[in-house]
C-alpha positions as CSV (number, residue, x, y, z in Angstrom):
1,M,16.0,-36.3,18.9
2,L,18.5,-39.1,19.1
3,T,19.0,-40.9,15.8
4,A,19.4,-44.6,16.1
5,T,22.9,-46.0,15.4
6,D,23.5,-49.0,13.1
7,A,23.9,-51.2,16.2
8,S,20.7,-50.0,17.9
9,R,18.7,-50.5,14.7
10,A,19.3,-54.2,15.0
11,V,18.0,-54.6,18.6
12,P,16.0,-57.9,18.7
13,A,12.2,-57.6,18.9
14,L,10.5,-57.9,22.2
15,K,9.0,-61.3,22.8
16,F,5.6,-62.6,23.8
17,A,5.2,-63.9,27.3
18,V,4.2,-67.5,27.7
19,P,1.6,-68.0,30.4
20,E,2.1,-70.4,33.2
21,N,-0.4,-73.0,34.4
22,R,-1.4,-71.6,37.8
23,W,-4.1,-74.1,38.6
24,S,-3.8,-75.4,42.2
25,A,-5.5,-78.7,42.9
26,A,-5.4,-77.9,46.6
27,E,-7.1,-74.5,46.1
28,A,-9.7,-76.0,43.8
29,A,-10.5,-78.9,46.1
30,G,-14.0,-78.8,47.7
31,R,-15.3,-75.9,45.6
32,S,-18.8,-76.1,44.1
33,P,-19.2,-75.9,40.3
34,E,-20.0,-72.2,40.5
35,E,-17.0,-71.6,42.7
36,L,-14.8,-73.5,40.3
37,L,-16.0,-71.3,37.5
38,L,-15.1,-68.2,39.5
39,Y,-11.7,-69.7,40.4
40,R,-11.0,-70.4,36.8
41,S,-12.1,-66.9,35.7
42,N,-10.0,-65.1,38.4
43,L,-6.9,-67.1,37.4
44,L,-7.4,-66.2,33.7
45,G,-8.3,-62.6,34.3
46,S,-5.4,-61.9,36.7
47,D,-2.8,-63.0,34.2
48,L,-2.1,-60.2,31.7
49,T,-0.6,-62.7,29.3
50,V,-4.2,-64.1,29.0
51,T,-6.4,-61.1,28.9
52,N,-6.6,-57.4,29.7
53,F,-8.8,-55.6,32.2
54,G,-12.5,-56.2,31.4
55,G,-11.6,-58.4,28.5
56,G,-12.8,-61.9,27.8
57,N,-15.6,-64.0,29.3
58,T,-16.0,-67.4,30.8
59,S,-19.0,-69.7,31.3
60,A,-20.2,-73.0,32.6
61,K,-23.4,-74.9,32.2
62,I,-24.4,-76.0,35.7
63,A,-27.4,-77.9,37.0
64,G,-29.7,-75.8,39.2
65,R,-32.9,-76.1,41.1
66,D,-35.7,-74.1,39.5
67,P,-37.2,-71.8,42.2
68,L,-40.6,-72.0,40.4
69,T,-41.0,-75.8,39.9
70,G,-38.4,-77.2,42.3
71,G,-37.2,-79.3,39.4
72,D,-33.6,-79.6,38.0
73,V,-32.7,-77.3,35.1
74,D,-29.6,-76.5,33.2
75,V,-28.3,-73.0,33.9
76,L,-25.8,-71.0,31.9
77,W,-23.4,-69.1,34.1
78,V,-21.6,-66.5,32.0
79,K,-19.6,-63.4,32.8
80,G,-22.1,-60.5,32.9
81,S,-21.9,-57.2,31.0
82,G,-19.2,-54.9,32.0
83,G,-17.4,-57.2,34.4
84,D,-13.7,-58.1,34.8
85,I,-12.9,-61.8,35.1
86,G,-9.8,-61.1,37.1
87,S,-11.6,-59.4,40.0
88,M,-15.2,-60.4,39.8
89,K,-17.1,-62.3,42.4
90,L,-20.0,-64.8,41.9
91,D,-22.4,-61.9,41.5
92,G,-20.6,-60.9,38.4
93,F,-22.0,-63.8,36.4
94,S,-25.3,-63.7,34.6
95,T,-27.4,-66.8,35.0
96,L,-29.9,-67.9,32.3
97,Y,-32.2,-70.8,31.7
98,L,-30.3,-72.7,29.0
99,D,-33.4,-74.1,27.4
100,K,-35.0,-70.6,27.1
101,L,-31.8,-69.2,25.7
102,L,-31.6,-71.9,23.0
103,G,-35.2,-71.4,22.2
104,L,-34.6,-67.8,21.2
105,E,-33.4,-69.2,17.8
106,A,-37.0,-69.6,16.8
107,L,-37.5,-65.9,17.2
108,Y,-34.4,-64.9,15.2
109,R,-35.4,-62.9,12.0
110,G,-31.9,-62.7,10.5
111,I,-28.8,-60.6,10.9
112,A,-30.5,-57.3,9.9
113,H,-32.6,-57.7,13.1
114,E,-29.8,-59.2,15.3
115,D,-29.7,-56.4,17.9
116,E,-33.3,-57.1,18.9
117,M,-32.2,-60.5,20.3
118,V,-30.5,-58.7,23.2
119,A,-33.8,-57.6,24.5
120,Y,-34.9,-61.2,24.8
121,L,-32.0,-62.1,27.1
122,P,-33.5,-60.7,30.3
123,H,-36.5,-63.0,29.7
124,C,-34.2,-66.0,30.1
125,T,-32.9,-64.9,33.5
126,F,-32.6,-67.6,36.1
127,N,-33.5,-66.8,39.7
128,L,-34.1,-63.1,39.2
129,N,-30.4,-62.4,38.7
130,A,-30.0,-58.7,38.2
131,R,-26.6,-59.0,36.4
132,A,-27.2,-58.1,32.7
133,A,-26.1,-60.7,30.1
134,S,-23.4,-59.6,27.7
135,I,-23.4,-59.5,23.9
136,D,-21.2,-62.6,23.9
137,T,-23.7,-64.8,25.8
138,P,-24.9,-66.6,22.6
139,L,-21.3,-67.6,21.8
140,H,-21.2,-69.6,25.1
141,G,-24.8,-70.8,25.2
142,Y,-25.0,-72.3,21.7
143,L,-21.8,-74.3,22.0
144,P,-22.4,-77.9,23.2
145,F,-19.6,-77.8,25.8
146,T,-19.9,-77.5,29.6
147,H,-17.0,-75.1,30.1
148,V,-16.1,-72.3,27.7
149,D,-13.5,-69.6,27.7
150,H,-13.3,-66.6,25.3
151,V,-10.1,-64.5,25.7
152,H,-8.2,-61.9,23.8
153,P,-4.5,-62.4,24.6
154,D,-2.0,-60.4,22.5
155,A,-0.4,-63.6,21.0
156,I,-3.8,-64.8,19.9
157,I,-5.0,-61.5,18.5
158,A,-1.7,-61.2,16.6
159,L,-2.8,-64.3,14.7
160,A,-6.4,-63.1,14.4
161,A,-5.3,-59.7,13.0
162,S,-2.7,-60.9,10.5
163,A,-3.0,-61.5,6.8
164,G,-1.2,-64.8,7.5
165,G,-3.2,-65.6,10.6
166,E,-5.3,-68.4,9.2
167,A,-2.3,-70.2,7.7
168,A,-0.4,-69.8,11.0
169,T,-3.4,-71.3,12.8
170,R,-3.2,-74.4,10.6
171,A,0.6,-74.5,11.0
172,I,0.4,-74.4,14.8
173,W,-2.5,-76.7,15.5
174,G,-3.2,-78.5,12.4
175,G,-7.0,-79.0,12.2
176,A,-7.5,-78.7,16.0
177,I,-8.4,-75.0,15.9
178,G,-11.1,-73.7,13.5
179,W,-11.2,-70.3,11.9
180,L,-14.1,-68.0,11.4
181,P,-13.8,-64.7,9.4
182,W,-14.5,-61.4,11.1
183,Q,-18.0,-60.8,12.2
184,R,-19.3,-58.5,14.9
185,P,-20.1,-60.3,18.2
186,G,-23.7,-61.1,18.7
187,F,-26.4,-63.7,18.2
188,D,-25.6,-64.5,14.6
189,L,-22.0,-65.2,15.4
190,G,-23.1,-67.5,18.1
191,L,-25.1,-69.6,15.6
192,R,-22.3,-69.6,13.1
193,L,-19.8,-70.7,15.7
194,R,-22.2,-73.6,16.7
195,D,-22.5,-74.7,13.1
196,H,-18.8,-74.5,12.5
197,V,-18.1,-76.7,15.5
198,A,-20.8,-79.2,14.5
199,A,-19.3,-79.4,11.0
200,N,-15.7,-79.9,12.3
201,P,-15.9,-82.5,15.2
202,G,-12.8,-82.8,17.4
203,L,-11.9,-79.1,17.6
204,R,-10.2,-77.7,20.7
205,G,-11.3,-74.1,19.9
206,V,-12.1,-71.6,17.1
207,M,-10.1,-68.5,16.2
208,L,-12.4,-65.6,15.6
209,A,-10.7,-63.3,13.1
210,G,-9.9,-59.8,14.5
211,H,-11.5,-60.8,17.8
212,G,-9.8,-63.6,19.8
213,I,-10.2,-67.3,20.5
214,I,-13.0,-69.4,22.0
215,C,-12.2,-72.8,23.5
216,W,-13.6,-75.3,25.9
217,G,-13.1,-78.3,28.2
218,D,-15.0,-81.1,29.9
219,S,-14.1,-79.7,33.4
220,A,-13.1,-76.3,34.8
221,E,-9.5,-77.4,35.1
222,A,-9.4,-78.9,31.6
223,C,-10.9,-75.8,30.1
224,Y,-8.4,-73.6,31.9
225,R,-5.5,-75.8,30.8
226,N,-6.7,-75.8,27.2
227,T,-6.9,-72.0,27.2
228,I,-3.4,-71.6,28.7
229,D,-1.9,-74.2,26.4
230,L,-3.3,-72.5,23.3
231,I,-2.0,-69.1,24.3
232,G,1.4,-70.6,25.0
233,D,1.5,-72.3,21.6
234,A,0.7,-69.1,19.8
235,A,3.3,-67.1,21.8
236,R,6.1,-69.7,21.2
237,Y,5.2,-69.7,17.4
238,L,5.4,-66.0,17.2
239,N,8.6,-65.8,19.2
240,D,10.2,-68.3,16.7
241,R,9.1,-66.1,13.8
242,L,10.4,-62.9,15.4
243,G,13.7,-64.6,16.1
244,D,16.6,-62.2,16.7
245,R,15.4,-59.6,14.1
246,P,14.3,-56.1,15.1
247,A,10.6,-55.4,15.1
248,F,8.7,-53.0,12.9
249,G,11.4,-52.6,10.3
250,G,14.2,-51.8,12.8
251,R,14.8,-48.8,15.0
252,K,14.7,-45.4,13.4
253,A,15.0,-43.2,16.5
254,A,16.5,-43.9,19.9
255,A,14.7,-43.1,23.1
256,L,15.6,-40.2,25.3
257,A,16.9,-40.8,28.8
258,P,14.2,-41.7,31.3
259,A,14.4,-38.3,33.1
260,D,14.2,-36.5,29.8
261,R,11.2,-38.5,28.7
262,R,9.4,-37.6,31.9
263,A,10.3,-34.0,31.7
264,A,9.1,-33.8,28.1
265,A,5.8,-35.5,29.0
266,A,5.4,-33.0,31.9
267,R,5.7,-30.1,29.5
268,L,3.5,-31.6,26.8
269,M,0.6,-32.9,28.7
270,P,-0.8,-29.6,30.1
271,A,-0.5,-28.1,26.7
272,L,-2.4,-30.9,25.0
273,R,-5.0,-30.9,27.8
274,G,-5.6,-27.2,27.3
275,L,-6.0,-27.5,23.6
276,M,-8.6,-30.4,23.8
277,T,-12.2,-29.3,23.3
278,G,-15.1,-30.4,25.4
279,A,-17.2,-29.4,28.3
280,R,-15.2,-31.4,30.8
281,G,-11.5,-31.6,31.4
282,K,-9.5,-34.6,30.7
283,I,-7.0,-36.6,32.8
284,G,-3.8,-37.8,31.3
285,H,-1.7,-40.9,31.8
286,F,1.9,-41.2,30.6
287,S,3.8,-44.4,29.9
288,D,7.2,-45.0,28.4
289,D,7.2,-48.8,28.5
290,A,9.4,-50.9,26.4
291,E,6.7,-51.8,23.9
292,T,5.8,-48.2,23.2
293,L,9.4,-47.1,22.8
294,E,10.1,-50.0,20.5
295,F,7.1,-49.1,18.3
296,T,7.3,-45.3,18.2
297,G,11.0,-45.4,17.4
298,S,10.6,-47.8,14.6
299,A,10.8,-47.4,10.8
300,D,7.2,-48.7,10.3
301,F,5.7,-46.7,13.1
302,E,3.7,-44.1,11.1
303,R,2.4,-46.7,8.6
304,L,1.2,-49.1,11.3
305,A,-0.2,-46.4,13.6
306,A,-2.4,-45.1,10.8
307,I,-4.0,-48.5,10.3
308,G,-5.3,-48.4,13.8
309,T,-6.2,-51.0,16.3
310,S,-8.1,-54.1,15.2
311,C,-9.6,-55.9,18.1
312,P,-13.0,-54.4,19.2
313,D,-11.9,-54.6,22.9
314,H,-8.9,-52.4,22.0
315,F,-10.4,-49.6,19.9
316,L,-13.5,-49.2,22.0
317,R,-11.0,-47.9,24.6
318,T,-8.5,-46.2,22.3
319,K,-10.4,-45.0,19.2
320,I,-9.2,-46.6,16.0
321,A,-6.0,-44.6,15.5
322,P,-3.7,-42.4,17.7
323,L,-2.4,-38.9,17.2
324,T,1.3,-39.0,16.4
325,L,3.6,-36.0,17.2
326,D,7.1,-34.9,16.0
327,P,9.2,-35.0,19.2
328,E,11.2,-32.0,17.9
329,R,8.1,-29.8,18.0
330,I,6.3,-30.7,21.2
331,D,7.1,-27.3,22.7
332,D,5.5,-25.4,19.8
333,R,1.9,-24.7,20.9
334,A,0.8,-23.6,17.4
335,Y,2.0,-27.0,16.0
336,L,0.2,-28.9,18.7
337,G,-3.0,-26.9,17.9
338,E,-2.7,-27.7,14.2
339,R,-2.2,-31.4,14.9
340,L,-5.2,-31.6,17.2
341,D,-7.4,-29.7,14.7
342,A,-6.3,-32.1,12.0
343,Y,-7.1,-35.1,14.1
344,R,-10.5,-33.8,15.1
345,D,-11.3,-32.9,11.4
346,G,-10.3,-36.4,10.4
347,Y,-12.5,-38.0,13.1
348,R,-15.5,-35.8,11.9
349,A,-14.9,-36.9,8.3
350,Y,-14.8,-40.6,9.4
351,Y,-18.1,-40.1,11.3
352,E,-19.7,-38.4,8.3
353,R,-18.5,-41.1,5.9
354,C,-19.8,-44.0,8.0
355,A,-22.8,-42.7,10.0
356,G,-26.4,-43.5,9.0
357,P,-29.5,-41.6,10.0
358,A,-30.2,-43.9,13.0
359,D,-26.7,-43.8,14.4
360,P,-25.9,-41.9,17.7
361,A,-24.6,-38.4,17.5
362,M,-20.8,-38.0,17.1
363,R,-18.9,-38.4,20.3
364,D,-15.8,-36.6,21.5
365,P,-13.5,-36.1,18.4
366,N,-10.3,-35.6,20.5
367,P,-7.6,-38.3,20.4
368,V,-7.4,-40.8,23.2
369,V,-3.9,-42.0,22.4
370,V,-0.9,-39.7,21.6
371,L,2.4,-41.3,20.5
372,I,5.7,-39.5,20.5
373,P,8.9,-41.2,19.2
374,G,11.6,-41.4,21.8
375,I,9.3,-40.2,24.6
376,G,6.4,-42.6,24.9
377,R,2.6,-42.8,25.0
378,I,0.1,-40.4,26.5
379,T,-3.6,-41.2,26.9
380,F,-6.4,-38.9,27.8
381,A,-9.9,-39.7,29.1
382,A,-12.5,-38.3,31.4
383,D,-10.9,-40.0,34.4
384,K,-7.6,-41.5,35.4
385,T,-8.7,-45.1,35.4
386,T,-10.1,-44.9,31.9
387,A,-6.9,-43.1,30.7
388,R,-4.7,-45.7,32.2
389,L,-6.7,-48.6,30.8
390,A,-6.7,-47.0,27.3
391,G,-2.9,-46.8,27.5
392,E,-2.7,-50.5,28.5
393,F,-5.0,-51.5,25.7
394,Y,-2.9,-49.6,23.2
395,A,0.2,-51.4,24.5
396,N,-1.7,-54.7,23.8
397,A,-2.4,-53.3,20.3
398,I,1.4,-52.7,19.8
399,N,2.1,-56.3,20.8
400,V,-0.5,-57.5,18.3
401,M,1.0,-55.4,15.5
402,R,4.5,-56.9,16.2
403,G,3.3,-60.4,16.0
404,A,1.0,-59.9,13.1
405,E,3.8,-58.3,11.1
406,A,6.0,-61.3,11.7
407,I,3.6,-63.7,10.1
408,G,2.2,-61.9,7.1
409,G,1.3,-58.4,7.8
410,Y,-1.0,-56.5,10.3
411,V,-4.6,-56.1,9.2
412,G,-7.0,-53.6,10.7
413,L,-10.8,-53.7,10.5
414,A,-12.5,-52.1,7.6
415,E,-13.5,-48.5,8.4
416,Q,-17.2,-49.2,8.3
417,E,-16.9,-52.3,10.4
418,A,-14.9,-50.3,13.0
419,F,-17.5,-47.6,13.0
420,N,-20.3,-50.1,13.4
421,I,-18.6,-51.4,16.6
422,E,-17.8,-47.9,17.9
423,Y,-21.3,-46.5,17.4
424,W,-23.2,-49.8,17.9
425,A,-26.6,-49.0,19.4
426,L,-25.9,-51.5,22.2
427,E,-22.7,-49.7,23.1
428,E,-24.5,-46.4,23.1
429,A,-27.2,-47.8,25.4
430,K,-24.4,-49.0,27.8
431,L,-22.9,-45.5,27.8
432,Q,-26.3,-44.0,28.5
433,R,-26.7,-46.3,31.5
434,M,-23.5,-45.1,33.1
435,P,-24.0,-43.1,36.3
436,R,-23.5,-39.3,36.1
437,P,-19.8,-38.4,37.0
438,K,-19.0,-36.8,40.2
439,P,-18.6,-33.0,40.1
440,L,-14.8,-32.9,40.1
441,V,-14.1,-35.8,37.8
442,G,-11.6,-34.5,35.2
443,K,-10.0,-32.1,37.7
444,V,-6.5,-32.3,39.2
445,A,-5.8,-30.9,42.7
446,L,-2.5,-30.2,44.4
447,V,-2.6,-29.7,48.1
448,T,0.3,-28.4,50.1
449,G,0.7,-29.4,53.8
450,A,-1.5,-32.4,53.0
451,A,-0.3,-34.8,55.7
452,G,-2.6,-33.8,58.4
453,G,-5.4,-31.5,59.7
454,I,-6.9,-29.1,57.2
455,G,-4.7,-30.4,54.3
456,L,-5.7,-34.0,54.6
457,A,-9.3,-33.2,55.2
458,T,-9.3,-31.1,52.1
459,A,-7.6,-33.7,50.0
460,R,-10.2,-36.3,51.1
461,R,-13.1,-33.9,50.3
462,L,-11.8,-33.2,46.8
463,A,-11.1,-36.8,46.1
464,A,-14.6,-37.7,47.3
465,D,-16.0,-35.5,44.6
466,G,-13.9,-37.2,42.0
467,A,-10.7,-35.1,41.7
468,C,-7.3,-36.6,41.2
469,V,-5.2,-35.3,44.1
470,L,-1.4,-34.9,44.5
471,L,-0.6,-34.6,48.2
472,T,2.5,-32.7,49.2
473,D,4.2,-32.2,52.5
474,R,7.7,-31.7,53.9
475,D,7.3,-34.6,56.4
476,A,7.9,-37.7,54.3
477,E,6.8,-40.2,57.0
478,A,3.5,-38.4,57.7
479,L,3.0,-37.9,53.9
480,D,3.4,-41.7,53.3
481,G,0.8,-42.5,55.9
482,A,-1.6,-39.9,54.6
483,A,-1.2,-41.1,51.0
484,A,-1.7,-44.7,52.0
485,G,-4.9,-43.9,53.7
486,M,-6.1,-41.9,50.7
487,V,-5.2,-44.8,48.3
488,A,-7.2,-47.2,50.6
489,A,-10.2,-44.9,50.5
490,F,-10.2,-43.7,46.9
491,G,-7.9,-46.0,44.9
492,R,-4.4,-45.7,43.4
493,D,-5.5,-44.0,40.2
494,L,-6.8,-40.9,42.0
495,I,-3.9,-40.4,44.5
496,R,-0.3,-39.4,44.2
497,S,2.2,-37.8,46.6
498,A,5.4,-35.9,46.5
499,V,7.6,-34.6,49.3
500,C,7.8,-30.9,49.0
501,D,9.0,-28.1,51.3
502,V,7.1,-25.1,50.0
503,T,10.1,-22.8,50.8
504,D,12.3,-24.8,48.4
505,E,11.8,-23.5,44.8
506,T,13.2,-26.7,43.3
507,Q,10.9,-29.0,45.3
508,V,7.9,-26.9,44.4
509,A,8.7,-27.1,40.7
510,A,9.2,-30.8,41.0
511,A,5.8,-31.2,42.7
512,F,4.0,-29.5,39.8
513,E,6.0,-31.5,37.3
514,A,4.8,-34.6,39.1
515,A,1.2,-33.5,38.9
516,S,1.6,-32.8,35.2
517,V,3.2,-36.1,34.3
518,E,0.9,-38.2,36.5
519,F,-2.4,-36.5,35.7
520,G,-1.9,-33.9,32.9
521,G,-1.7,-30.7,34.9
522,V,-3.2,-28.8,37.8
523,D,-6.7,-27.3,38.0
524,I,-7.0,-26.7,41.7
525,L,-4.2,-25.5,44.0
526,V,-4.8,-25.5,47.7
527,C,-2.0,-23.5,49.5
528,N,-2.2,-24.9,53.0
529,A,1.3,-25.7,54.2
530,G,1.8,-23.6,57.3
531,L,3.2,-23.1,60.8
532,A,2.2,-20.9,63.7
533,S,4.3,-19.0,66.2
534,S,3.5,-16.8,69.2
535,A,5.8,-14.3,70.9
536,P,5.7,-10.7,72.1
537,I,7.3,-8.3,69.6
538,E,10.4,-7.8,71.7
539,E,10.9,-11.6,71.9
540,T,10.3,-12.1,68.1
541,S,13.6,-12.9,66.6
542,V,14.5,-12.1,63.0
543,A,14.8,-15.8,62.3
544,L,11.2,-16.4,63.7
545,W,9.9,-13.5,61.6
546,R,11.5,-14.8,58.5
547,K,10.4,-18.4,59.1
548,N,6.7,-17.2,59.2
549,Y,7.1,-15.2,56.0
550,D,9.1,-18.0,54.3
551,V,6.3,-20.5,54.7
552,L,3.2,-18.4,54.8
553,V,4.0,-15.8,52.2
554,E,6.9,-17.0,50.0
555,G,5.7,-20.6,50.1
556,Y,2.3,-19.5,48.8
557,F,4.0,-17.3,46.2
558,L,6.2,-20.1,44.9
559,A,3.3,-22.6,44.6
560,A,1.0,-20.0,42.9
561,R,3.8,-19.0,40.6
562,A,4.3,-22.6,39.5
563,A,0.5,-23.1,39.0
564,F,-0.1,-20.1,36.8
565,P,1.6,-21.3,33.6
566,L,-0.2,-24.6,33.9
567,M,-3.5,-23.0,34.5
568,R,-3.0,-20.6,31.6
569,A,-2.2,-23.5,29.3
570,Q,-5.3,-25.2,30.5
571,K,-7.5,-22.1,30.2
572,G,-8.4,-21.7,33.8
573,G,-8.1,-23.0,37.3
574,S,-8.8,-22.3,41.0
575,I,-6.3,-21.3,43.6
576,I,-7.3,-21.4,47.2
577,F,-5.2,-19.9,50.0
578,I,-5.8,-21.2,53.5
579,G,-5.5,-17.9,55.5
580,S,-6.5,-17.3,59.0
581,K,-8.9,-15.2,61.1
582,N,-5.7,-13.4,62.2
583,A,-5.2,-12.1,58.7
584,L,-8.1,-9.8,59.3
585,A,-8.3,-9.5,63.1
586,A,-5.3,-8.4,65.2
587,T,-4.2,-10.7,68.0
588,P,-1.7,-10.3,70.8
589,N,1.7,-11.8,70.8
590,A,1.6,-13.1,67.2
591,A,2.7,-10.2,65.0
592,A,4.9,-12.4,62.7
593,Y,2.2,-15.0,62.1
594,A,-0.8,-12.6,61.8
595,S,1.0,-10.2,59.5
596,A,2.3,-13.0,57.3
597,K,-1.3,-14.3,57.0
598,A,-2.4,-10.8,56.1
599,A,0.3,-10.6,53.4
600,A,-0.9,-13.9,52.0
601,V,-4.5,-12.6,51.7
602,H,-3.3,-9.5,49.8
603,L,-1.1,-11.7,47.6
604,A,-4.3,-13.7,46.7
605,R,-6.0,-10.4,45.7
606,C,-3.1,-9.4,43.5
607,L,-3.1,-12.8,41.8
608,A,-6.8,-12.7,41.3
609,L,-6.3,-9.5,39.2
610,E,-3.5,-11.1,37.2
611,G,-5.3,-14.4,36.6
612,A,-8.8,-13.3,35.7
613,S,-8.2,-12.8,32.0
614,D,-7.1,-16.4,31.8
615,G,-9.9,-17.8,33.9
616,I,-7.7,-18.3,37.0
617,R,-9.7,-17.6,40.2
618,V,-7.9,-17.0,43.5
619,N,-9.9,-17.1,46.7
620,I,-9.2,-17.3,50.4
621,V,-10.6,-19.5,53.2
622,N,-9.9,-18.1,56.7
623,P,-10.2,-20.6,59.5
624,D,-10.0,-20.0,63.2
625,A,-9.1,-22.3,66.1
626,V,-9.1,-25.5,64.1
627,I,-7.6,-27.5,67.0
628,R,-8.7,-31.1,66.5
629,G,-6.6,-33.1,64.1
630,S,-4.2,-30.1,63.6
631,R,-0.4,-30.8,63.7
632,I,0.2,-27.0,64.3
633,W,-1.9,-27.1,67.5
634,D,0.0,-30.3,68.7
635,G,3.2,-28.2,69.2
636,D,4.2,-25.0,71.0
637,W,1.4,-23.0,69.4
638,R,-1.2,-24.5,71.8
639,K,0.9,-23.5,74.8
640,E,1.7,-20.1,73.4
641,R,-1.9,-19.2,72.6
642,A,-3.1,-20.5,75.9
643,G,-0.4,-18.3,77.6
644,A,-1.5,-15.3,75.6
645,Y,-5.0,-15.7,77.0
646,G,-4.0,-16.8,80.5
647,I,-5.7,-20.2,80.3
648,D,-4.8,-23.9,80.6
649,P,-3.5,-25.4,77.3
650,G,-5.6,-28.6,77.7
651,E,-9.3,-28.9,77.0
652,E,-9.9,-25.4,78.4
653,L,-8.3,-23.9,75.3
654,E,-10.8,-25.6,73.0
655,D,-13.6,-24.5,75.3
656,F,-12.2,-21.0,75.2
657,Y,-12.3,-20.7,71.4
658,R,-15.7,-22.4,71.1
659,N,-17.3,-20.1,73.7
660,R,-15.5,-17.0,72.2
661,S,-17.3,-17.7,68.8
662,M,-20.7,-16.2,68.1
663,L,-22.2,-19.6,67.2
664,K,-20.5,-21.4,70.1
665,L,-19.3,-24.2,67.9
666,N,-16.0,-26.0,67.4
667,V,-14.4,-25.5,63.9
668,L,-13.1,-28.8,62.4
669,P,-10.7,-29.5,59.5
670,E,-13.7,-30.9,57.6
671,D,-15.5,-27.6,57.9
672,I,-12.6,-25.9,56.2
673,A,-12.5,-28.6,53.5
674,E,-16.2,-27.8,52.6
675,A,-15.3,-24.1,52.1
676,V,-12.3,-25.1,49.9
677,L,-14.6,-27.4,47.9
678,F,-16.9,-24.5,47.2
679,F,-14.1,-22.4,45.8
680,A,-12.7,-25.4,43.9
681,S,-16.0,-26.3,42.2
682,D,-18.1,-24.7,39.5
683,A,-20.5,-23.5,42.3
684,S,-18.1,-20.6,42.7
685,A,-17.4,-20.1,39.0
686,K,-18.1,-16.4,39.3
687,S,-16.1,-15.7,42.4
688,T,-12.6,-14.5,42.7
689,A,-10.6,-12.5,45.3
690,N,-13.3,-13.5,47.8
691,I,-12.9,-14.6,51.4
692,I,-14.9,-17.2,53.3
693,N,-14.4,-17.1,57.1
694,V,-15.0,-20.4,58.7
695,D,-14.6,-19.4,62.4
696,A,-18.0,-20.0,63.9
697,G,-18.5,-16.2,63.9
698,N,-16.0,-13.6,65.0
699,A,-17.0,-9.9,64.6
700,Q,-13.4,-8.8,64.5
701,A,-12.9,-10.8,61.3
702,F,-15.9,-9.4,59.4
703,T,-14.7,-8.4,55.9
704,R,-16.8,-5.4,55.8
């Protein structure tokens, strides 16, 4: 580990970004009140200086026509549960009869019965809107203002989570911004907020301790401008207090070089992933952003990390506190196991201290956030998007700590309050409503030769079932096109690519390192990169012979060898070799190709023996005559095989192979992908060293 020098210890703290006013009168012109609410929401939510993904909510009280009476009614439009104001559409808003919502106060039996008020919200729904109302709905409904924003920007939460936050709020805005002590969001907080505003006329907004700010305006534009201005005021105030001093007590440890940070993460992530308990695998996300390196390398790092995150929006994603690791010991598996055991024991103790008889059962005790000085931040979750967002939320928490420390000291939530949020019955109900994950969620696949034909069809099939996929191919241009199509179909979080010639040991190692640092490891390896050649034996050159063996045997060997240590660390995996009917059935004029395929099949059997004790399964899919979509068949192989059988290389060749098959069917890349999926999934959990022929039936290739 690099120790910080005297000069580096004095590096000035990172500063808070000041949001810009992005309202466009031209874009806003002609929009309906509902459309203006959406425009305002999207502007706020797409600006990370204003709010994070899924954070914050916006509302407007808009006149509507009652579908039952035909009369005019006031309707509360408010962001619905689980939405994201940056990307939502109009259907992301809940709509409620305002008079019915306000009338719920007569049913309120006090804070001990607060949660029962959520069940009344659907009864207030306007126009049969299916979008569920969020827990923050009363905060918007009970305020007397037409347009209301509630956001959680880092600069605001830094005030809300500081021992000096209330004093700073008065210093920045005088009496224009109110202050309410911490209280869990809900119906009671909505009533308290209303009463606070009524008792303090002229307020521009109210700071909710530990939670954020809620503010308002007479128009959509005025509300947006008020929100942006308040965040800017807070950011400038904090930046003045930070000045040119270092953050977090100064730098204690310097960061490694970028390439060394990435290499360390690639080694560490599969080890941690393999040591984490649970029925499903986890996907990792690595970041070495400036905020994380500043924080983890600081003198106050361990003290502040132990306090945990404060804002409910943060720790619902991150758990309260992270796991911290000594960078000097990340290659010591025993040390990692001890640290994870200690974290899980601590989480169980926290649960047992705080849980009551009616609380949900304890959830996953593994850490979500792992912090390593000089290296960065790793987050683990059930899927890549959740892991990435957890990391982003912890970066927000770091910013909050930096600002809070500058004005009086960072304050976390009391343990019981934090537990009450994490295990809130309403949050549990939301989790129970989530759809069942796809079968391969939590799995990482690496596919060689993935730019076309069987490889691309396989990559698409695995991603369709939820796997994260790293596509590799030696053809950079074709790979870029394939990856772009995959990203368009499945999203950026699930798809990565790396140029890799499977005959190049260095490139193969780099591809597996990429899978480790991007996703946490490799669970599924599909060895598909290939070529085909045809020539009589006396015309088969040594170069042609070696080329077949280099790609079809050594290429499979190099990829499998790179996968084994990762899979051993992760306690299992599935390797699938794409073989060929010619591995089992002799064919004329293709001795180099067919014998290389046969060698690959026997290599798979040998690896199945070696890997079984570690839960590594190795199986083979043998295609035959996959012509459509195949780059191999676009080259000389088509002419060569047609010549071997004395037929025309055009459509007659496809007819020949179809009619030669027992089932008289064409074999497509998607058919091979289905067989690969079987071996990649738990459906084949008790199969290894097996062969599936996908050839429409060929008696010569029968395995028995």
